[in-house]
C-alpha positions in Angstrom: 2.0 5.7 11.6 5.0 8.0 11.0 6.6 5.3 8.8 3.5 5.0 6.8 3.2 8.8 6.4 6.8 9.0 5.2 6.3 6.2 2.7 3.3 8.0 1.3 5.4 11.2 1.1 8.0 9.3 -0.9 5.3 8.0 -3.2 4.2 11.6 -3.8 7.8 12.7 -4.6 8.2 9.8 -7.1 4.9 10.5 -8.7 5.7 14.2 -9.1 9.1 13.5 -10.7 8.4 10.5 -12.8 4.7 10.1 -13.7 5.1 12.1 -16.9 7.6 9.6 -18.3 6.7 6.3 -16.9 3.5 5.0 -15.2 3.6 4.5 -11.5 2.6 1.0 -10.4 1.4 0.6 -6.8 2.2 -2.8 -5.3 0.3 -4.0 -2.3 2.5 -4.9 0.6 2.5 -8.0 2.8 2.1 -7.3 6.5 4.2 -8.6 9.3 3.9 -7.7 12.9 6.1 -4.6 12.5 6.7 -4.2 8.8 5.3 -3.8 5.3 7.2 -5.7 2.6 7.1 -6.8 -1.1 9.2 -9.4 -2.8 11.8 -8.0 -5.1 10.4 -10.2 -7.9 7.3 -7.9 -8.2 9.6 -4.8 -8.2 11.9 -6.1 -10.9 9.1 -7.3 -13.0 7.5 -3.8 -13.1 10.9 -2.3 -13.8 11.5 -4.7 -16.7 8.1 -3.8 -18.1 8.8 -0.1 -18.1 6.9 1.0 -15.0 7.9 2.7 -11.8 7.3 0.3 -8.8 6.0 1.9 -5.6 5.1 -0.2 -2.5 1.8 0.7 -0.9 2.3 -0.1 2.8 -0.2 -1.7 5.1 -2.9 0.5 6.6 -6.4 0.1 8.0 -7.1 3.8 7.4 -9.2 4.2 4.3 -8.2 7.9 3.9 -4.5 7.0 3.9 -5.1 4.2 1.4 -7.0 6.6 -0.9 -4.1 9.1 -0.6 -1.7 6.4 -1.8 -3.9 5.3 -4.6 -4.2 8.9 -5.8 -0.5 8.7 -6.7 -0.5 5.6 -8.9 -1.6 4.7 -12.4 -2.3 1.0 -11.8 -1.9 -1.6 -9.0 -0.7 -5.1 -8.4 -2.2 -7.2 -5.7 0.4 -9.7 -4.4 0.6 -13.2 -3.1 0.6 -14.4 0.5 -1.4 -16.2 3.2 -4.9 -17.8 2.9 -8.0 -15.5 2.9 -10.2 -16.0 5.9 -13.4 -17.9 4.8 -15.5 -15.6 7.0 -15.2 -13.1 4.1 -17.2 -15.4 1.9 -19.6 -16.8 4.5 -18.0 -20.2 5.2 -16.7 -21.8 8.4 -13.0 -22.8 8.3 -12.2 -26.5 7.4 -9.3 -28.3 9.2 -7.0 -27.9 6.1 -7.3 -24.1 6.0 -3.8 -22.6 6.2 -2.5 -19.6 8.0 -4.6 -16.4 7.9 -3.5 -12.9 8.6 -6.5 -10.9 9.9 -4.7 -7.5 9.5 -3.7 -8.2 5.9 -7.2 -9.5 5.1 -8.6 -6.2 6.2 -6.0 -4.3 4.1 -6.3 -6.4 1.0 -10.1 -6.4 0.9 -10.2 -2.6 1.4 -7.4 -2.2 -1.2 -9.2 -4.4 -3.7 -12.6 -2.7 -3.4 -11.2 0.8 -3.4 -8.9 0.2 -6.5 -11.7 -1.6 -8.3 -14.3 1.2 -7.6 -11.8 3.8 -8.8 -11.3 2.0 -12.1 -7.6 1.6 -11.6 -6.0 -1.0 -13.9 -5.3 -4.1 -11.8 -3.1 -7.1 -12.0 -3.9 -9.6 -9.2 -1.6 -12.5 -8.5 -2.2 -15.6 -6.4 -3.6 -14.4 -3.1 -4.3 -11.1 -4.8 -6.4 -12.9 -7.4 -8.3 -14.7 -4.6 -8.8 -11.5 -2.5 -10.3 -9.5 -5.4 -12.7 -12.3 -6.2 -13.8 -12.5 -2.5 -14.0 -8.6 -2.2 -16.4 -8.5 -5.2 -18.7 -11.3 -3.9 -17.0 -14.6 -5.0 -15.8 -17.5 -2.9 -12.8 -19.9 -2.7 -11.9 -23.5 -2.3 -10.3 -23.5 1.1 -8.0 -26.4 0.3 -7.8 -28.0 -3.1 -6.6 -31.5 -2.0 -9.5 -31.7 0.4 -12.3 -30.2 -1.7 -11.4 -30.8 -5.4 -11.2 -34.1 -7.2 -7.8 -33.9 -8.7 -4.5 -35.8 -9.1 -2.5 -32.6 -9.8 -0.1 -31.2 -7.2 -1.0 -27.5 -7.1 1.5 -26.5 -4.4 4.9 -27.3 -5.9 8.1 -28.0 -4.0 10.3 -26.7 -6.8 11.4 -23.1 -6.8 9.1 -20.5 -8.4 11.1 -20.1 -11.6 10.3 -23.7 -12.6 7.0 -24.3 -14.4 5.3 -27.5 -13.2 1.8 -27.3 -14.8 0.1 -26.4 -18.1 -2.9 -24.2 -18.2 -5.5 -23.9 -20.9 -6.5 -20.3 -21.9 -9.8 -19.3 -23.5 -9.0 -18.4 -27.1 -9.7 -14.7 -27.7 -9.4 -13.8 -24.0 -7.1 -11.0 -23.0 -4.6 -13.4 -21.5 -4.5 -15.3 -24.7 -3.9 -12.1 -26.6 -1.2 -11.0 -24.2 0.9 -14.2 -24.2 0.1 -15.1 -27.8 -1.0 -18.7 -27.1 -3.8 -20.8 -25.7 -1.7 -23.0 -23.4 1.0 -21.9 -21.0 3.4 -23.6 -18.7 3.2 -22.0 -15.3 4.4 -22.5 -11.7 1.9 -23.6 -9.1 2.3 -22.4 -5.5 -1.1 -22.4 -3.9 -3.6 -24.7 -2.1 -6.6 -22.3 -2.4 -8.4 -21.3 -5.6 -11.4 -19.5 -6.9 -14.6 -21.5 -6.5 -17.5 -19.2 -7.3 -16.5 -16.3 -9.6 -17.7 -12.9 -8.5 -20.2 -10.8 -10.6 -18.5 -8.8 -13.3 -15.6 -11.3 -13.7 -15.2 -14.2 -16.0 -12.9 -17.2 -15.9 -10.4 -17.3 -18.8 -7.9 -20.1 -17.9 -7.9 -23.4 -16.0 -5.8 -26.5 -15.3 -7.0 -29.8 -16.6 -8.8 -30.5 -13.3 -10.9 -27.3 -13.7 -9.0 -25.2 -11.1 -9.2 -21.5 -12.0 -5.9 -20.1 -13.1 -7.0 -16.7 -14.5 -10.0 -14.4 -14.8 -10.7 -11.0 -16.3 -13.3 -8.2 -16.0 -16.2 -8.7 -18.4 -16.9 -5.3 -19.7 -13.5 -3.5 -19.6 -9.7 -4.0 -19.6 -9.5 -3.1 -15.9 -8.8 -6.5 -14.3 -6.5 -9.3 -15.2 -6.0 -11.8 -12.4 -3.8 -14.9 -12.4 -3.3 -17.7 -9.9 0.2 -18.5 -10.9 3.3 -16.3 -10.3 4.4 -14.6 -13.5 6.8 -12.3 -11.6 9.0 -15.3 -10.8 9.9 -15.4 -14.5 9.4 -11.7 -15.5 11.9 -10.5 -12.9 14.5 -12.0 -15.2 12.9 -10.6 -18.3 11.5 -13.9 -19.5 8.7 -13.9 -22.1 5.8 -14.5 -22.4 5.4 -13.9 -18.7 6.9 -10.3 -18.9 4.1 -9.5 -21.4 1.7 -9.7 -18.5 3.4 -6.8 -16.8 4.0 -4.9 -20.0 0.2 -5.1 -20.5 -0.4 -3.6 -17.1 2.0 -0.8 -17.9 0.2 -0.2 -21.2 -3.2 -0.1 -19.4 -1.7 2.3 -16.8 -0.5 4.7 -19.6 -4.2 5.2 -20.6 
């Protein structure tokens, strides 16, 4: 708990010193047995987009989480393990991957709290799935077992290589951000959105119908993507960096 408290204190210091010049972007941490961590890819993507990246460490204390969210202007929910199907009322199938009970607790609380507060959100991979579940949606537990497809959604290539093409709804926020209706993306998942939650709408899919992005219906608050734009944006590659620049723009409001 001392480590968490000290990290929150550091967030406060950064926010006090820098929030007047650049927006502070809180990045949800992965949780190991003794650590909270975030891939440098998210950190560098935020920096390249003009934001101040701050890691929000794992906690199950809602008060501490609220204290951390008080210090940021927007949030990113990051990738990771499978979401436990108990959160959307299903029994696990044999093909379900590794779940992390502690991180599920943190991410669901994080998603609901940030959403309720109206913070601008960019949700990526597991983060996209977790927000959908937190708001009442469901997931495919395993695409190969449950979806009729010939596509390989979990690539063996490194994340900076695009292996699929997604179709983006014309006029959607993602289409406006990246400036096109199709986009080559990486694919590093075996779960995906099944039933979209109330208040959200699907805005991109692969050719087999797997959801690749959604947005909030009545506001700019949420943009969520199944692919990993940070794998490209960390090196300043467009149009993927536009996605982070859009979050920084929303955070400035």
